[in-house]
C-alpha positions as CSV (number, residue, x, y, z in Angstrom):
1,M,79.9,84.1,97.3
2,I,81.8,85.5,94.1
3,T,85.2,84.3,94.0
4,R,88.4,84.9,92.1
5,E,88.1,81.6,90.5
6,Q,84.5,82.4,89.1
7,T,85.4,85.7,88.0
8,A,88.5,84.2,86.1
9,D,86.3,81.3,84.6
10,K,83.8,83.8,83.3
11,I,86.5,86.1,81.7
12,A,87.8,82.7,80.0
13,S,84.3,81.8,78.8
14,Y,83.9,85.1,77.2
15,L,87.4,84.8,75.6
16,H,86.6,81.0,74.3
17,H,83.2,82.6,72.8
18,E,81.0,80.5,75.2
19,I,79.3,83.7,76.4
20,T,78.8,87.0,74.7
21,L,80.2,90.3,76.0
22,G,76.6,91.3,77.1
23,Q,76.2,88.2,79.3
24,L,79.6,88.9,80.8
25,V,78.6,92.4,81.5
26,D,75.1,91.2,82.9
27,W,76.8,88.8,85.3
28,A,79.6,91.4,86.4
29,E,76.9,93.9,87.1
30,N,74.8,91.3,89.2
31,A,77.9,90.1,91.0
32,V,78.6,93.9,91.9
33,M,75.1,94.6,93.0
34,D,75.1,91.3,95.0
35,G,78.6,92.3,96.7
36,D,79.0,88.9,98.3
37,F,82.9,88.7,98.2
38,S,85.3,87.3,100.8
39,V,87.1,90.2,102.8
40,Q,90.5,89.4,101.5
41,D,89.3,89.6,97.7
42,T,86.9,92.6,98.1
43,A,89.3,95.2,96.6
44,V,90.4,93.2,93.4
45,L,87.0,91.7,92.7
46,S,85.4,95.2,93.0
47,R,87.9,96.6,90.7
48,V,87.8,93.8,88.0
49,L,84.0,93.5,88.0
50,S,83.5,97.1,87.8
51,R,85.8,97.3,84.8
52,I,83.9,94.4,83.2
53,G,80.5,96.0,83.9
54,L,81.8,99.1,81.8
55,A,82.8,96.9,78.7
56,D,79.4,97.3,76.9
57,V,80.1,101.2,76.5
58,R,81.8,102.0,73.5
59,A,84.4,104.5,75.0
60,F,85.5,101.6,77.2
61,G,85.3,98.2,75.3
62,L,87.1,95.2,76.3
63,T,90.3,94.0,74.5
64,W,92.3,90.9,75.1
65,E,95.1,93.0,76.8
66,D,92.4,94.2,79.2
67,C,91.3,90.4,79.9
68,E,94.9,89.4,80.5
69,D,95.5,92.2,82.8
70,M,92.1,91.5,84.9
71,L,93.2,87.7,84.8
72,K,96.7,88.8,86.3
73,Q,95.1,90.7,89.0
74,L,93.0,87.7,90.0
75,G,96.3,85.6,90.0
76,F,95.8,83.9,86.7
77,A,97.9,83.8,83.8
78,T,96.8,83.4,80.1
79,H,98.0,81.0,77.7
80,I,97.2,80.9,73.9
81,D,97.1,77.9,71.8
82,V,97.0,78.2,68.0
83,V,95.7,74.9,66.2
84,A,94.8,74.2,62.6
85,V,91.0,73.9,62.0
């Protein structure tokens, strides 16, 4: 079953450069095809995963603001730390 937490973790992995945009899109497309969501989360997960699934189309893309908004819809907040390298 796909959860809000798993979806937020995948978005975070993308933002941390642990997975590529292509990997995120593939995961989202597979999750939508499986469609195994809890009843109370179906609407938000369908909306967020469908949006991610379009991110590999040039006209749609995926911005930081998009990710921030999707995380907010999932019940999560973003936090940025800037550190010296």
